[in-house]
C-alpha positions in Angstrom: -19.5 -27.9 -10.9 -16.5 -26.7 -12.8 -15.2 -23.2 -12.1 -12.7 -20.9 -13.8 -11.7 -17.2 -13.7 -9.8 -14.9 -15.9 -7.6 -11.9 -15.0 -5.8 -9.8 -17.6 -2.2 -8.9 -17.0 -1.8 -6.1 -14.4 1.5 -4.3 -14.3 2.7 -1.6 -11.8 6.2 -0.3 -11.2 8.6 -1.9 -10.7 7.1 -5.1 -12.1 6.2 -3.3 -15.4 9.8 -2.3 -16.1 11.1 -5.8 -15.3 8.4 -7.4 -17.5 9.1 -5.1 -20.4 12.9 -5.7 -20.1 12.2 -9.4 -20.2 10.1 -9.0 -23.4 12.7 -6.9 -25.1 15.4 -9.4 -24.3 13.5 -12.7 -25.0 10.5 -11.7 -27.1 11.5 -8.5 -28.9 8.6 -8.7 -31.4 6.1 -8.4 -28.6 7.8 -5.6 -26.6 6.6 -2.5 -28.6 2.9 -3.6 -28.4 3.2 -4.2 -24.7 4.9 -0.9 -24.1 2.0 0.9 -25.9 -0.6 -1.2 -24.0 0.8 -0.4 -20.6 2.0 3.2 -21.3 -0.8 4.9 -19.4 -2.5 2.2 -17.3 -1.5 -0.7 -15.1 -4.0 -2.9 -16.8 -5.3 -3.6 -20.3 -8.4 -1.8 -21.4 -10.4 -1.1 -24.5 -11.1 -3.3 -27.5 -8.3 -5.8 -27.0 -9.3 -6.4 -23.3 -12.9 -6.8 -24.3 -12.0 -9.3 -27.1 -9.9 -11.4 -24.7 -12.6 -11.4 -22.0 -15.3 -12.2 -24.5 -13.3 -15.1 -25.8 -12.8 -16.5 -22.3 -16.5 -16.1 -21.6 -17.4 -18.0 -24.7 -15.0 -20.8 -23.9 -16.2 -21.1 -20.3 -19.8 -21.4 -21.6 -18.8 -24.0 -24.2 -17.0 -26.1 -21.7 -19.4 -25.9 -18.8 -17.5 -23.6 -16.5 -19.2 -21.2 -14.1 -17.9 -17.6 -14.0 -17.0 -17.3 -10.3 -13.9 -19.3 -9.1 -14.1 -18.3 -5.4 -15.1 -21.0 -3.0 -18.2 -20.1 -0.9 -17.4 -17.9 2.0 -14.3 -16.2 0.7 -14.3 -12.4 0.3 -14.6 -11.0 -3.2 -11.4 -9.0 -2.8 -9.1 -11.3 -0.7 -6.2 -9.4 1.0 -2.8 -10.1 -0.6 -0.2 -11.3 1.8 2.9 -9.1 2.3 6.3 -10.5 1.3 7.3 -11.2 4.9 4.0 -12.4 6.3 3.7 -16.1 7.2 
């Protein structure tokens, strides 16, 4: 069985500011659209997000992937390790 998952970009401070500065420096044509997209929320929503997720869903079906990428027995929301944890 082939598995895949999709997660849209999620930006909170201070990552958001670093990412937007990177876009302005290296990809200035994309910067304004990303600034608008992340002006009020940390994650993409609405029509654009729906279109991206729909495209991924269609590609997964076309290529025989299942929707859930977590191996059996893992929690649905795994705890993220802290920066200094081993």
